[in-house]
C-alpha positions as a printed NumPy array, in Angstrom:
array([[ 63.96 ,  -4.937,  70.892],
       [ 66.481,  -2.891,  68.892],
       [ 67.337,  -3.768,  65.277],
       [ 71.011,  -4.45 ,  64.8  ],
       [ 72.704,  -3.054,  61.675],
       [ 75.838,  -4.571,  60.303],
       [ 78.47 ,  -2.42 ,  58.708],
       [ 77.599,  -1.825,  54.995],
       [ 73.83 ,  -2.374,  55.418],
       [ 71.646,   0.328,  53.802],
       [ 69.596,   2.417,  56.168],
       [ 65.837,   1.805,  55.798],
       [ 63.931,   4.601,  53.996],
       [ 61.967,   6.94 ,  56.159],
       [ 58.248,   6.157,  55.755],
       [ 57.462,   9.809,  54.994],
       [ 60.166,   9.847,  52.306],
       [ 58.709,   6.687,  50.759],
       [ 55.251,   8.223,  50.695],
       [ 56.65 ,  11.386,  49.101],
       [ 58.339,   9.371,  46.338],
       [ 55.11 ,   7.497,  45.617],
       [ 53.175,  10.782,  45.503],
       [ 55.755,  12.358,  43.18 ],
       [ 55.639,   9.301,  40.915],
       [ 51.85 ,   9.368,  40.788],
       [ 51.804,  13.104,  40.029],
       [ 54.432,  12.607,  37.314],
       [ 52.366,   9.823,  35.744],
       [ 49.229,  12.005,  35.867],
       [ 51.105,  14.931,  34.319],
       [ 52.391,  12.861,  31.414],
       [ 48.958,  11.245,  31.014],
       [ 47.378,  14.718,  30.698],
       [ 49.992,  15.708,  28.116],
       [ 49.289,  12.471,  26.218],
       [ 45.516,  12.935,  26.316],
       [ 45.404,  16.688,  25.645],
       [ 47.809,  16.726,  22.687],
       [ 46.206,  18.156,  19.543],
       [ 48.248,  15.652,  17.5  ],
       [ 47.31 ,  11.998,  17.301],
       [ 49.531,   9.837,  19.544],
       [ 49.815,   6.044,  19.342],
       [ 51.827,   3.599,  21.454],
       [ 52.34 ,   0.261,  19.695],
       [ 54.304,  -2.901,  20.413],
       [ 56.702,  -4.917,  18.259],
       [ 53.811,  -6.978,  16.851],
       [ 52.338,  -3.696,  15.476],
       [ 49.491,  -3.863,  18.016],
       [ 48.034,  -0.646,  19.451],
       [ 48.721,  -0.422,  23.199],
       [ 47.281,   3.061,  23.762],
       [ 46.033,   6.068,  21.781],
       [ 44.928,   9.557,  22.772],
       [ 41.629,  11.345,  22.069],
       [ 42.966,  13.221,  19.026],
       [ 44.049,   9.962,  17.363],
       [ 40.677,   8.415,  18.159],
       [ 38.858,  11.299,  16.428],
       [ 41.143,  11.372,  13.389],
       [ 40.88 ,   7.612,  12.817],
       [ 37.143,   7.704,  13.513],
       [ 37.057,   4.541,  15.644],
       [ 36.692,   4.329,  19.459],
       [ 39.722,   3.606,  21.619],
       [ 38.096,   0.448,  22.997],
       [ 37.856,  -1.013,  19.486],
       [ 41.399,   0.032,  18.548],
       [ 43.355,  -1.231,  21.575],
       [ 44.921,  -4.588,  20.694],
       [ 44.37 ,  -4.131,  16.959],
       [ 47.29 ,  -3.75 ,  14.569],
       [ 47.846,  -0.137,  13.585],
       [ 46.911,  -0.758,   9.927],
       [ 43.684,  -2.671,  10.751],
       [ 41.419,   0.438,  10.385],
       [ 42.583,   0.61 ,   6.749],
       [ 42.474,  -3.091,   5.891],
       [ 39.694,  -2.325,   3.343],
       [ 41.998,   0.186,   1.603],
       [ 44.882,  -1.934,   0.374],
       [ 46.915,   1.009,  -0.903],
       [ 46.768,   2.83 ,   2.448],
       [ 47.52 ,  -0.368,   4.369],
       [ 50.638,  -0.919,   2.262],
       [ 51.745,   2.701,   2.821],
       [ 51.459,   2.232,   6.609],
       [ 53.35 ,  -1.078,   6.447],
       [ 56.064,   0.648,   4.426],
       [ 56.316,   3.333,   7.122],
       [ 56.549,   0.7  ,   9.88 ],
       [ 59.257,  -1.206,   7.99 ],
       [ 61.286,   1.994,   7.608],
       [ 60.969,   2.701,  11.353],
       [ 62.018,  -0.869,  12.286],
       [ 65.059,  -0.622,  10.005],
       [ 66.167,   2.895,  10.951],
       [ 64.851,   3.46 ,  14.475],
       [ 62.682,   6.373,  13.346],
       [ 60.82 ,   7.608,  10.253],
       [ 58.585,  10.281,   8.728],
       [ 55.902,   9.78 ,   6.062],
       [ 52.979,  11.637,   4.487],
       [ 50.079,   9.373,   3.506],
       [ 47.031,  10.354,   1.449],
       [ 43.619,   8.843,   2.263],
       [ 40.422,   8.967,   0.164],
       [ 37.427,  10.062,   2.245],
       [ 33.903,   8.758,   1.686],
       [ 32.807,  12.099,   0.177],
       [ 35.552,  11.807,  -2.464],
       [ 37.845,  14.41 ,  -0.936],
       [ 41.475,  13.664,  -0.121],
       [ 42.96 ,  13.789,   3.353],
       [ 46.693,  13.943,   4.069],
       [ 48.319,  12.752,   7.307],
       [ 51.918,  13.293,   8.346],
       [ 53.387,  10.457,  10.444],
       [ 56.486,  10.601,  12.652],
       [ 57.509,   7.437,  14.537],
       [ 60.281,   6.415,  16.928],
       [ 61.311,   2.883,  17.898],
       [ 61.662,   1.681,  21.509],
       [ 60.843,   4.858,  23.458],
       [ 60.671,   2.362,  26.326],
       [ 61.416,  -1.325,  26.108],
       [ 58.923,  -3.064,  23.826],
       [ 56.973,   0.103,  23.004],
       [ 57.125,   2.305,  19.907],
       [ 55.651,   5.779,  19.51 ],
       [ 53.887,   7.474,  16.571],
       [ 52.753,  11.091,  16.269],
       [ 50.443,  11.962,  13.363],
       [ 48.484,  15.017,  12.291],
       [ 46.134,  16.142,   9.538],
       [ 48.121,  18.28 ,   7.073],
       [ 45.441,  18.457,   4.357],
       [ 45.166,  22.263,   4.518],
       [ 48.953,  22.616,   4.326],
       [ 49.177,  20.32 ,   1.278],
       [ 46.27 ,  22.087,  -0.449],
       [ 47.851,  25.496,   0.252],
       [ 51.191,  24.343,  -1.207],
       [ 49.388,  23.02 ,  -4.306],
       [ 47.436,  26.264,  -4.617],
       [ 50.641,  28.338,  -4.417],
       [ 52.36 ,  26.089,  -6.95 ],
       [ 49.477,  26.513,  -9.41 ],
       [ 49.353,  30.262,  -8.769],
       [ 53.072,  30.629,  -9.5  ],
       [ 52.671,  28.542, -12.648],
       [ 49.674,  30.639, -13.707],
       [ 51.667,  33.868, -13.363],
       [ 54.511,  32.496, -15.508],
       [ 52.07 ,  31.135, -18.101],
       [ 50.256,  34.484, -18.157],
       [ 53.439,  36.389, -18.994],
       [ 54.384,  33.826, -21.636],
       [ 50.844,  33.828, -23.059],
       [ 50.789,  37.586, -23.614],
       [ 53.934,  37.476, -25.736],
       [ 52.903,  34.413, -27.747],
       [ 49.351,  35.66 , -28.359],
       [ 50.46 ,  39.011, -29.75 ],
       [ 53.197,  37.463, -31.897],
       [ 50.702,  35.019, -33.448],
       [ 47.81 ,  37.473, -33.781],
       [ 49.614,  39.787, -36.239],
       [ 50.311,  37.171, -38.978],
       [ 46.921,  35.589, -38.226],
       [ 45.15 ,  38.846, -39.074],
       [ 46.94 ,  38.969, -42.434],
       [ 46.122,  35.306, -43.212],
       [ 42.431,  35.753, -42.4  ],
       [ 42.279,  38.869, -44.559],
       [ 43.827,  37.168, -47.613],
       [ 41.613,  34.07 , -47.2  ],
       [ 38.508,  36.279, -47.217],
       [ 39.75 ,  37.982, -50.4  ],
       [ 40.218,  34.593, -52.082],
       [ 36.764,  33.311, -51.115],
       [ 35.102,  34.5  , -54.319],
       [ 37.733,  32.796, -56.492],
       [ 37.593,  29.37 , -54.835],
       [ 36.495,  26.684, -57.296],
       [ 34.083,  23.955, -56.326],
       [ 36.76 ,  21.239, -56.216],
       [ 38.85 ,  23.365, -53.829],
       [ 35.996,  24.44 , -51.552],
       [ 36.782,  21.646, -49.085],
       [ 40.347,  22.958, -48.645],
       [ 39.011,  26.453, -48.09 ],
       [ 36.631,  25.157, -45.421],
       [ 39.449,  23.303, -43.619],
       [ 41.691,  26.407, -43.669],
       [ 38.984,  28.728, -42.292],
       [ 38.048,  26.17 , -39.593],
       [ 41.668,  25.766, -38.465],
       [ 42.22 ,  29.537, -38.478],
       [ 39.152,  29.911, -36.256],
       [ 40.586,  27.277, -33.927],
       [ 43.919,  29.118, -33.73 ],
       [ 42.015,  32.325, -32.983],
       [ 40.17 ,  30.543, -30.166],
       [ 43.472,  29.36 , -28.662],
       [ 44.857,  32.908, -28.842],
       [ 41.804,  34.169, -26.95 ],
       [ 42.399,  31.525, -24.262],
       [ 46.002,  32.707, -23.956],
       [ 44.864,  36.31 , -23.606],
       [ 42.311,  35.318, -20.949],
       [ 45.231,  33.954, -18.911],
       [ 47.483,  36.916, -19.609],
       [ 44.933,  39.647, -18.936],
       [ 42.161,  38.465, -16.619],
       [ 39.052,  40.614, -16.937],
       [ 38.084,  42.914, -14.1  ],
       [ 35.488,  41.022, -12.081],
       [ 32.364,  42.854, -10.921],
       [ 30.428,  40.675,  -8.522],
       [ 26.664,  40.969,  -8.231],
       [ 23.761,  38.937,  -6.901],
       [ 22.48 ,  36.643,  -9.648],
       [ 20.199,  33.627, -10.123],
       [ 22.575,  30.73 , -10.762],
       [ 19.693,  28.629, -12.141],
       [ 19.211,  31.246, -14.863],
       [ 22.952,  31.319, -15.671],
       [ 22.933,  27.538, -16.114],
       [ 19.703,  27.575, -18.179],
       [ 21.229,  30.107, -20.58 ],
       [ 24.366,  27.947, -20.857],
       [ 22.373,  24.798, -21.626],
       [ 20.313,  26.646, -24.255],
       [ 23.546,  27.881, -25.847],
       [ 25.004,  24.361, -26.082],
       [ 21.834,  22.528, -27.15 ],
       [ 22.761,  22.626, -30.854],
       [ 26.197,  21.103, -30.206],
       [ 24.623,  18.442, -27.976],
       [ 22.247,  17.433, -30.779],
       [ 25.188,  17.06 , -33.202],
       [ 26.902,  14.686, -30.756],
       [ 23.668,  12.8  , -29.967],
       [ 23.823,  14.007, -26.363],
       [ 20.767,  14.646, -24.22 ],
       [ 20.606,  17.024, -21.228],
       [ 18.835,  16.163, -17.975],
       [ 18.604,  19.151, -15.624],
       [ 17.604,  19.341, -11.959],
       [ 17.111,  22.938, -10.837],
       [ 16.22 ,  23.941,  -7.287],
       [ 13.973,  26.958,  -7.764],
       [ 14.317,  27.796,  -4.051],
       [ 18.051,  28.531,  -4.373],
       [ 19.03 ,  31.992,  -3.072],
       [ 20.813,  34.504,  -5.275],
       [ 24.58 ,  34.004,  -5.474],
       [ 27.134,  36.81 ,  -5.272],
       [ 29.142,  36.181,  -8.445],
       [ 30.344,  37.389, -11.83 ],
       [ 27.727,  35.792, -14.14 ],
       [ 29.724,  35.911, -17.386],
       [ 32.725,  34.282, -15.719],
       [ 30.571,  31.498, -14.259],
       [ 28.928,  30.99 , -17.646],
       [ 32.412,  30.559, -19.141],
       [ 33.145,  27.819, -16.57 ],
       [ 29.836,  26.039, -17.251],
       [ 30.424,  26.216, -21.023],
       [ 33.934,  24.745, -20.657],
       [ 32.833,  21.843, -18.463],
       [ 29.696,  20.99 , -20.448],
       [ 31.529,  21.215, -23.802],
       [ 34.216,  18.886, -22.412],
       [ 31.482,  16.463, -21.343],
       [ 29.822,  16.586, -24.789],
       [ 33.111,  16.084, -26.657],
       [ 34.019,  13.263, -24.267],
       [ 31.052,  11.242, -25.579],
       [ 31.616,  10.941, -29.358],
       [ 29.037,   8.131, -29.518],
       [ 26.442,  10.118, -27.625],
       [ 25.02 ,   9.797, -24.12 ],
       [ 23.461,  11.769, -21.313],
       [ 24.635,  14.773, -19.321],
       [ 22.919,  15.311, -15.965],
       [ 23.193,  18.772, -14.424],
       [ 22.079,  19.296, -10.823],
       [ 22.015,  22.484,  -8.744],
       [ 21.364,  22.304,  -5.018],
       [ 22.071,  24.035,  -1.726],
       [ 24.486,  22.191,   0.59 ],
       [ 25.816,  22.807,   4.09 ],
       [ 27.786,  25.905,   5.217],
       [ 25.758,  28.297,   3.026],
       [ 27.09 ,  26.867,  -0.221],
       [ 25.638,  25.88 ,  -3.568],
       [ 26.83 ,  22.797,  -5.433],
       [ 26.599,  22.357,  -9.202],
       [ 27.28 ,  18.858, -10.519],
       [ 27.834,  17.987, -14.193],
       [ 27.724,  14.236, -14.817],
       [ 28.454,  12.523, -18.132],
       [ 28.427,   8.974, -19.544],
       [ 31.858,   9.279, -21.154],
       [ 34.949,   7.097, -20.957],
       [ 35.94 ,   8.45 , -17.563],
       [ 39.252,   9.776, -16.25 ],
       [ 41.924,   7.815, -14.395],
       [ 43.009,   8.93 , -10.9  ],
       [ 46.461,   9.848, -12.237],
       [ 44.92 ,  12.169, -14.837],
       [ 42.468,  13.72 , -12.34 ],
       [ 45.433,  14.948, -10.269],
       [ 46.738,  16.92 , -13.272],
       [ 43.459,  18.53 , -14.343],
       [ 43.695,  22.315, -14.251],
       [ 47.434,  22.344, -14.908],
       [ 48.624,  24.366, -17.918],
       [ 48.594,  22.52 , -21.233],
       [ 47.313,  19.303, -19.639],
       [ 44.271,  17.898, -21.424],
       [ 42.575,  14.554, -21.936],
       [ 41.471,  15.569, -25.451],
       [ 43.509,  14.918, -28.587],
       [ 43.126,  18.486, -29.893],
       [ 42.841,  20.352, -26.598],
       [ 45.186,  22.841, -24.923],
       [ 44.066,  22.442, -21.308],
       [ 43.804,  26.232, -21.026],
       [ 39.989,  26.269, -20.811],
       [ 39.992,  24.056, -17.732],
       [ 42.855,  26.027, -16.218],
       [ 40.899,  29.274, -16.642],
       [ 37.834,  27.563, -15.116],
       [ 39.774,  26.543, -12.007],
       [ 41.066,  30.104, -11.646],
       [ 37.581,  31.646, -11.987],
       [ 36.085,  29.353,  -9.354],
       [ 39.052,  30.072,  -7.092],
       [ 38.353,  33.818,  -7.471],
       [ 34.772,  33.072,  -6.363],
       [ 36.21 ,  31.376,  -3.211],
       [ 34.834,  28.047,  -4.412],
       [ 36.368,  24.79 ,  -5.554],
       [ 36.103,  22.189,  -8.324],
       [ 36.209,  18.49 ,  -7.457],
       [ 36.18 ,  15.552,  -9.871],
       [ 34.935,  12.002,  -9.326],
       [ 35.532,   9.453, -12.039],
       [ 36.389,   5.874, -12.901],
       [ 37.651,   4.75 , -16.273],
       [ 34.743,   3.463, -18.327],
       [ 32.142,   4.906, -15.925],
       [ 31.951,   8.575, -16.867],
       [ 32.865,  11.566, -14.734],
       [ 31.2  ,  14.05 , -12.381],
       [ 32.506,  17.589, -11.938],
       [ 31.362,  19.218,  -8.697],
       [ 31.536,  23.021,  -8.416],
       [ 30.974,  24.374,  -4.914],
       [ 30.347,  28.103,  -4.459],
       [ 29.637,  30.184,  -1.355],
       [ 26.326,  32.041,  -1.497],
       [ 27.944,  35.135,   0.035],
       [ 31.687,  35.668,  -0.489],
       [ 32.004,  37.604,   2.779],
       [ 30.796,  34.596,   4.753],
       [ 32.914,  32.073,   2.828],
       [ 35.019,  29.776,   4.993],
       [ 36.719,  28.129,   2.047]])
């Protein structure tokens, strides 16, 4: 029986053509699925109720939760315990819903106290009812930009410091000379004034030396040294000051630590700066706990913990910047020099603190600079 076709009726598709179209469609779907899965960036598909419809392997690893647990959850659910981060994500979503697309960089606090930065780029309605987000870890990029910014600032400060230090040092030399000449003629009732003047002149001299340390960094000669011994010498040096402030040291040395390739005098300068800051940050007394230990990736970690008033998160971000200090009579230069020295040793300084709960400074150093991956 022959099928009759009326004028205007579409010809039926050839079965082989239909099969080919299905095969092409399946191959296209597989190709885009592979692209989705193999992307090194995190990819998320989410609906208009903010629910995750699909994610790729990279997103799964970066979030740290399995795909099975994430599908159907709202995209901010993994951060519901971090209100600040949840609000940042909601702000990003709102911007995307209002503008059709959006880009954001969001900072997350990791469990180990380090910061992690993610860059988000989202587009609304890539297909009906589905929205698309690409995100990637840009922590190294952000840290590099911050490092370059501080390096540029350090160079400018160094040039400025050289000029200021020399201009101040000349009249300072004359003042100190005349004060020493007057010492024998100071009466008893004026001895207090003399003491104040000599103390303040010594302080000015100390600030000048800090300026010169920035302007003309010393040539560093690295050698293998016992970091336990460097710290012991530092603690012995500061014991008298600790007693004056009613501060007690508790030290935990690991005698099995290998020798560290370093410049011992430079490291001692860092330890002195950080421990003195800890002592002066506890005017009513307290304890300072110093711990040295070997950690992963062939590194040594030195922690200096105090019982002081603590440092707010806003202030922690600015530590190490020129002229920024948490002390009333500080210049911030000592801490800036410390950051630079540790940077030259291919290490890093990290701070953990809460207001009212003291602070911990962590110094991480590679055992061998040639094997450093920092």
